N, C-alpha and C positions, 0 to 999 in steps of 0.2 A: 390628717395628723396635725396637732397643734404644736406650735413652737413658741417657747417663751422668749421674750425680748431680753437682750443683754442690757446692762446698765448703760453701756456706750450707745446702744440704739435708743434707749430712753432719753439720753442727753441730746442726741441728734434730733429726736422728735421735738423735744422742748425748744431747742434752738431754732428749728425750722418753723415751728408754730409761732414763736415770738417774732420771727421775721415776716410773718403774715402769710405763710404758705398754707394752702388748703389741705384738707385731709387726704384727698386723692393724690395730690402732688407728693405728700409725705410718704404715702403708701408706695408709690412708684419709686421714690428715691431709696427706700429701705427694702424694696422687693418683698412687700408684705401685702396681704389682702386688705382692702379698704375696711372691711368689717373688723379686722384685727386692730387696725389703728384706732377706729372708733372705740373699741373696748379698752384699748390702752389709754386713750384720752379720758375715758370715764374713770379708770383706775387712778389716774394722776390728778384729777380735778380737785382743787383745794378751795373753791368757792370765791376766790379773788378774781378780779377782772383785769385784762390787759388794757393799755390805753385805747385800743380800738374796740373795747367793750366785749371782746370774746372772752370766754372763761379761760383762766390761766391753767396751764398744765405744769405740774411739778414732777420732774423725773425722780427726785429723791423720795417723794411721797409715794409715787407709783412703785418704786423698788421696794420700799418698806411694806406696802400693802401686799405685794406679790410674795415677799418673804413670809409674812404673817399667814397668808393663805396656804403656803407650802407647809409651814409648821403645824397648822390646824389639821391638815390631812393625815399626818402621822404616817406610819409604815403600813401600807395597804396589804402587803403580803403577810405580815404577821397577823393582822386583823382577820384575814381570810382563813388562815391556817387554824386559828384558835376559835373562830366563830364570833358571833356578835358579843359585844361587851355589855 
């Protein structure tokens, strides 16, 4: 079962990443699978680099992209009941 990250968790990921923590360390700290943290990092990647040359993670961007994905999905129950559009 997948669990979406809260905005607070995304901010914690950003803070830990900027502090130089590794993805496995972050996953352990927020009690999430490592693969989920990798997916979250991909969602919040903005193309900029941190001073240590790692790609920057932006919690606000990740939250915005997550919201947009939810909105694109629409209401699945209505779509199933009425058939393909």
